[in-house]
C-alpha positions as CSV (number, residue, x, y, z in Angstrom):
1,M,80.3,96.7,91.4
2,K,79.5,100.4,92.2
3,R,79.8,99.6,95.9
4,I,83.5,98.5,95.4
5,L,84.4,101.7,93.6
6,D,82.7,103.9,96.1
7,L,84.4,102.2,99.0
8,L,87.9,102.5,97.4
9,E,87.4,106.1,96.5
10,R,86.7,106.8,100.2
11,R,90.0,105.1,101.1
12,G,92.2,107.2,98.8
13,D,94.1,108.9,101.6
14,E,94.7,105.5,103.3
15,M,96.1,104.1,100.1
16,L,98.4,107.1,99.6
17,A,99.7,106.8,103.2
18,Q,100.5,103.2,102.7
19,I,102.3,104.0,99.4
20,E,104.3,106.7,101.1
21,R,105.4,104.3,103.8
22,L,106.7,101.8,101.2
23,V,108.3,104.4,98.9
24,N,110.3,105.9,101.7
25,I,112.1,102.6,102.2
26,D,115.0,102.0,99.8
27,S,114.4,98.7,98.2
28,G,116.6,98.6,95.2
29,T,117.5,95.1,94.1
30,F,120.8,95.2,96.0
31,C,119.3,96.7,99.1
32,K,118.3,93.5,100.9
33,E,117.3,95.1,104.2
34,G,114.9,97.4,102.4
35,I,113.3,94.7,100.3
36,D,112.8,92.6,103.4
37,A,111.3,95.5,105.3
38,C,108.8,96.2,102.5
39,G,108.1,92.4,102.3
40,A,107.4,92.3,106.1
41,I,104.8,95.1,105.7
42,V,103.0,93.4,102.8
43,A,103.1,90.0,104.6
44,E,101.5,91.6,107.7
45,E,98.7,93.1,105.5
46,L,98.1,89.8,103.7
47,G,97.9,88.0,107.0
48,K,95.2,90.4,108.2
49,L,93.2,89.4,105.0
50,G,93.2,85.7,105.9
51,F,96.1,84.6,103.8
52,K,98.6,81.9,105.0
53,V,101.8,83.8,104.5
54,E,105.4,82.6,104.1
55,V,108.5,84.7,103.9
56,L,111.0,82.8,101.6
57,E,114.4,83.8,102.8
58,E,117.3,84.5,100.5
59,R,120.9,84.9,101.7
60,D,122.3,86.9,98.8
61,G,119.2,89.0,97.9
62,G,115.9,90.2,99.0
63,N,113.4,87.7,100.5
64,H,110.2,86.7,98.6
65,V,106.7,86.7,100.0
66,R,104.3,83.9,99.1
67,A,100.7,83.8,100.3
68,N,97.7,81.6,99.7
69,R,94.0,81.7,100.6
70,H,91.1,79.4,100.1
71,G,88.0,80.6,98.2
72,K,85.0,79.7,96.2
73,G,85.5,77.0,93.6
74,D,88.6,75.1,92.6
75,R,90.1,77.5,90.0
76,R,92.9,79.6,91.4
77,L,93.9,83.2,90.7
78,F,97.5,84.3,90.9
79,L,98.4,87.9,91.8
80,S,102.0,88.7,90.9
81,A,104.1,91.6,92.1
82,H,107.7,92.5,93.0
83,L,109.3,94.2,96.0
84,D,112.5,95.5,94.5
85,T,113.1,98.7,92.5
86,V,115.8,99.9,90.2
87,F,116.9,102.7,92.5
88,P,120.1,102.6,94.5
89,R,120.5,103.0,98.3
90,G,120.0,106.6,99.4
91,T,117.4,107.5,96.7
92,A,114.5,107.5,99.1
93,A,116.3,110.1,101.3
94,E,117.2,112.2,98.3
95,R,113.8,112.1,96.6
96,P,111.2,111.0,99.2
97,F,107.5,110.6,98.5
98,R,105.7,113.8,97.7
99,V,102.4,114.9,96.2
100,M,102.1,117.7,93.8
101,E,99.3,118.7,91.5
102,G,97.4,115.4,91.6
103,L,100.6,113.3,91.2
104,A,102.5,111.2,93.7
105,Y,106.3,111.1,93.2
106,G,109.0,108.9,94.6
107,P,111.3,106.0,93.8
108,G,109.2,102.9,92.9
109,V,105.9,104.8,93.4
110,G,104.6,103.2,90.3
111,D,107.0,100.3,89.7
112,M,105.5,98.9,91.7
113,K,104.7,100.0,95.2
114,G,101.5,101.7,94.0
115,G,100.4,98.5,92.4
116,I,101.1,96.5,95.6
117,V,98.9,98.9,97.6
118,Q,96.2,98.7,95.0
119,M,96.2,94.9,95.3
120,I,96.0,95.0,99.1
121,H,93.1,97.5,99.1
122,A,91.2,95.6,96.4
123,L,91.4,92.5,98.5
124,K,90.5,94.5,101.6
125,A,87.5,96.0,100.0
126,L,86.2,92.6,98.9
127,G,86.6,91.3,102.4
128,D,84.8,94.3,104.0
129,L,81.9,93.9,101.6
130,E,81.8,90.2,102.4
131,V,82.2,89.3,98.7
132,D,83.2,85.8,97.6
133,T,86.6,85.4,95.9
134,P,88.2,82.4,94.2
135,P,91.2,80.7,95.8
136,I,94.1,83.2,95.5
137,S,97.8,82.9,95.5
138,V,100.0,86.0,95.9
139,F,103.7,86.1,95.2
140,L,106.1,89.1,95.5
141,T,109.6,88.4,94.3
142,G,112.6,90.2,95.6
143,D,114.7,90.2,92.4
144,E,112.4,91.1,89.5
145,E,114.5,94.0,88.3
146,T,117.5,91.7,87.7
147,G,115.4,89.0,85.9
148,S,113.7,87.2,88.8
149,V,116.5,84.6,88.8
150,R,115.8,83.4,92.3
151,G,112.0,84.1,92.2
152,R,111.3,82.5,88.9
153,P,111.0,78.9,90.2
154,Y,108.4,80.0,92.7
155,I,106.5,82.0,90.1
156,E,106.4,79.1,87.7
157,D,105.3,76.7,90.4
158,L,102.3,78.9,91.3
159,A,101.5,79.6,87.7
160,R,101.2,75.8,86.9
161,R,98.5,75.6,89.6
162,S,96.6,78.7,88.5
163,S,93.8,79.3,86.1
164,W,94.3,83.1,85.7
165,A,96.9,85.7,86.6
166,M,97.1,89.4,87.1
167,V,100.3,91.3,87.4
168,M,100.6,94.6,89.4
169,E,103.0,96.3,87.1
170,P,102.2,100.0,86.4
171,G,99.7,101.0,83.8
172,S,101.2,103.1,81.0
173,A,98.1,104.7,79.5
174,P,94.6,105.6,80.7
175,G,92.6,102.4,81.0
176,S,95.5,100.2,79.7
177,I,95.8,96.5,80.4
178,G,98.9,94.8,79.1
179,I,98.3,91.6,77.1
180,R,101.6,91.4,75.2
181,R,105.2,92.0,76.2
182,W,108.5,91.5,74.5
183,G,111.0,88.8,75.5
184,I,114.3,89.9,77.0
185,G,117.9,88.7,76.8
186,S,121.2,89.8,78.2
187,F,124.5,88.8,76.8
188,Y,127.9,89.6,78.4
189,L,130.9,89.9,76.1
190,T,134.5,89.9,77.2
191,I,136.9,90.6,74.3
192,H,140.6,89.7,74.8
193,G,143.3,91.5,72.8
194,K,147.0,92.2,73.5
195,A,148.4,95.3,75.1
196,T,151.4,97.2,73.7
197,H,152.5,100.9,73.4
198,V,150.8,102.5,70.4
199,L,154.1,103.7,69.0
200,K,156.1,100.5,69.5
201,P,157.8,99.5,66.2
202,D,156.3,96.4,64.6
203,S,153.7,96.5,67.3
204,E,152.0,93.1,68.1
205,G,149.2,94.8,70.0
206,V,145.6,93.8,69.3
207,N,143.0,96.5,70.3
208,A,140.1,94.9,72.1
209,S,138.2,98.2,72.1
210,K,138.5,98.5,68.3
211,E,137.1,95.0,68.0
212,L,134.2,96.1,70.4
213,A,133.5,99.1,68.1
214,F,133.0,96.7,65.2
215,K,130.9,94.4,67.4
216,I,128.5,97.2,68.5
217,L,127.7,98.1,64.9
218,A,127.3,94.5,63.8
219,L,125.1,93.6,66.8
220,E,122.8,96.6,66.5
221,S,122.4,95.9,62.8
222,L,120.4,92.8,63.9
223,S,117.6,95.1,65.0
224,D,114.6,94.7,62.7
225,G,111.3,96.5,63.5
226,Q,109.4,94.4,61.0
227,R,110.5,91.2,62.7
228,G,110.1,92.5,66.2
229,V,113.8,92.3,67.1
230,R,115.8,95.0,68.9
231,V,119.5,94.6,69.8
232,S,121.2,97.4,71.8
233,V,124.7,97.8,73.3
234,N,124.7,100.5,76.0
235,L,127.1,99.4,78.7
236,V,130.8,99.2,77.5
237,K,134.3,99.6,78.9
238,G,137.8,98.8,77.7
239,G,141.5,99.4,78.0
240,R,143.6,100.6,80.9
241,S,145.7,103.5,79.5
242,R,145.5,106.1,76.8
243,Q,148.7,105.1,75.1
244,V,148.4,101.3,75.3
245,T,146.3,99.2,73.0
246,A,143.3,97.8,75.0
247,A,144.0,94.2,76.1
248,E,140.4,93.7,77.2
249,A,137.0,95.3,76.5
250,E,133.6,94.4,77.8
251,A,130.0,95.0,76.8
252,V,126.5,94.1,77.9
253,V,124.1,93.4,75.0
254,D,120.3,93.9,75.5
255,V,118.1,91.9,73.2
256,R,114.3,92.3,72.9
257,I,112.1,89.9,70.9
258,R,108.4,90.3,70.2
259,D,107.5,86.7,69.1
260,G,108.5,83.6,71.0
261,A,108.9,81.7,67.7
262,R,112.0,83.8,66.9
263,M,113.7,83.2,70.2
264,A,116.1,80.4,69.1
265,E,116.8,82.1,65.8
266,V,117.7,85.5,67.3
267,E,119.9,84.0,70.0
268,K,121.8,82.0,67.4
269,Q,122.4,85.2,65.4
270,V,123.5,87.2,68.4
271,R,126.0,84.5,69.5
272,Q,127.4,84.1,66.0
273,V,127.9,87.9,65.5
274,A,129.3,88.4,69.0
275,G,131.6,85.4,68.8
276,T,133.1,85.9,65.4
277,P,136.2,88.2,65.6
278,F,136.8,91.0,63.1
279,L,140.5,91.4,64.0
280,P,143.2,88.7,64.0
281,G,144.4,87.7,67.4
282,I,141.1,88.4,69.2
283,R,139.5,86.0,71.6
284,I,135.9,86.4,72.8
285,D,134.0,85.0,75.8
286,I,130.2,85.1,75.8
287,D,127.9,84.6,78.8
288,G,124.2,85.1,79.4
289,G,121.3,84.4,77.1
290,L,117.5,85.0,76.7
291,T,116.1,85.4,80.2
292,R,112.4,86.1,79.7
293,P,110.1,84.7,77.0
294,P,107.6,87.2,75.3
295,M,104.1,87.4,76.8
296,E,101.8,86.6,73.9
297,P,98.0,86.6,74.0
298,H,96.1,83.5,73.3
299,A,92.4,82.4,73.4
300,G,92.5,82.2,77.2
301,T,93.8,85.8,77.4
302,E,91.1,87.0,75.1
303,A,88.4,85.4,77.3
304,F,89.9,86.9,80.4
305,L,90.1,90.3,78.7
306,R,86.4,90.1,77.8
307,L,85.6,89.4,81.4
308,A,87.6,92.4,82.5
309,R,85.8,94.6,79.9
310,G,82.5,93.5,81.3
311,V,83.5,94.5,84.8
312,A,84.8,97.8,83.6
313,E,81.5,98.6,81.8
314,E,79.5,98.0,85.0
315,M,81.8,100.5,86.7
316,A,81.8,103.0,83.8
317,L,85.6,102.5,83.5
318,E,87.7,102.2,80.4
319,V,89.7,99.1,79.4
320,R,92.2,99.3,76.6
321,P,94.4,96.3,75.8
322,I,97.9,97.4,74.8
323,E,101.4,96.0,74.1
324,E,104.0,96.8,76.7
325,Y,107.7,96.8,75.8
326,G,109.4,96.0,79.1
327,G,109.4,92.5,80.5
328,S,107.7,91.4,83.6
329,D,107.0,88.2,85.6
330,G,103.9,88.0,83.6
331,C,106.1,86.7,80.8
332,F,107.0,83.6,82.7
333,I,103.4,83.0,83.7
334,S,101.9,83.5,80.3
335,A,104.5,81.3,78.7
336,L,103.0,78.4,80.7
337,G,99.6,79.0,79.1
338,V,98.0,80.9,81.9
339,P,95.6,83.7,80.8
340,T,97.4,86.8,82.1
341,L,96.5,90.5,82.4
342,D,99.4,92.7,83.1
343,G,100.0,96.3,83.9
344,M,97.1,96.4,86.4
345,G,98.8,99.0,88.6
346,P,98.3,102.8,88.7
347,L,98.8,105.1,85.7
348,T,102.5,105.8,85.8
349,Y,104.8,108.3,84.1
350,D,108.6,108.2,83.7
351,M,108.7,104.7,85.1
352,C,112.2,104.0,86.6
353,G,113.2,107.6,86.0
354,D,114.1,110.4,88.4
355,D,110.6,111.8,88.1
356,E,108.7,108.5,88.4
357,R,105.1,109.5,89.4
358,I,101.6,108.1,89.5
359,E,98.3,109.8,88.8
360,I,96.5,109.7,92.1
361,S,93.1,109.8,90.6
362,S,93.8,106.4,88.9
363,L,94.4,104.5,92.2
364,A,90.8,103.9,93.3
365,P,89.4,103.1,89.8
366,R,92.1,100.7,88.9
367,A,92.0,99.0,92.4
368,A,88.2,98.7,91.9
369,L,88.7,97.2,88.5
370,L,91.0,94.6,90.0
371,A,88.6,93.9,92.8
372,G,85.7,93.6,90.4
373,I,87.6,91.1,88.2
374,I,88.4,89.0,91.3
375,R,84.8,89.0,92.4
376,R,83.6,87.9,88.9
377,L,86.1,85.0,88.9
378,A,84.3,83.5,91.9
379,F,81.0,83.2,89.9
């Protein structure tokens, strides 16, 4: 195991150069050409490592990359990643990759271009050391940041044929490995009222924005930390003129649920509160729903975590299982019963923020941990 860590530490500059190349390409979810460019780079690297690589083309979004390689044994490992980021076109030019005081900055440097590069170099190190690996599938989706709507069928197909999975999302604390994530839902409300001048005598106007104000308070009151439920309304708009009652208002409702057993109950509550008018004359349309199940640990997860801890001990590295709050494609994989370790990427700060950055010193050790786990799964 020490050989793997030593080799990856010697390749730190090479890893950083590859991260810089990816970070300086805009690959926000709606920047198809950038996602496809990053995918082409990763596909080429995987091809060099002996994978059979397919680019799964999408017309209305970024392409996905799927790769498979034979290995020792008949139990398959699934390595999951995504190519898109949350950052709009032009961000890479405004805030290109840079290194300062042991940190690497740039849009998507942690979420998850750093994790992708760690994955490539972990696999490369194992190949250079002529180490056996299990059969491996790799999938990089092009639309994770908007729910993996197009990528999800491919993810679930590979998950059903896999014995373990590791997800290259960023790590959020030293030595962290994610074993639990909250489920996610998005509900879209359109509230229909009736417009009229605010001073019109005997006004028949119905204020959709006023209805929305009541709705926000009612929906957010469903949040309950003890039950593991969080409902937030952060995107809203309504009305067309200062002096006219709002004929229409819109809102996007974010829902987070810790336990899968509460999914149906919480969705029913959200729909009931969102769909019941407070004001007479209001009509409400509701779209959306719960999009990602929670990632919940089970016996298989615990066994996989023990294996990871054993590898870490041999490398004198720390492993600390934690609960992550954001969703990932690991939620889909874990929900199918596959033991899943998430957050295997570099230690990241201000993920998805303007100062997103990774701790450079975490790259080699976390890539080595990934490689060591892969090696152990071939035993």
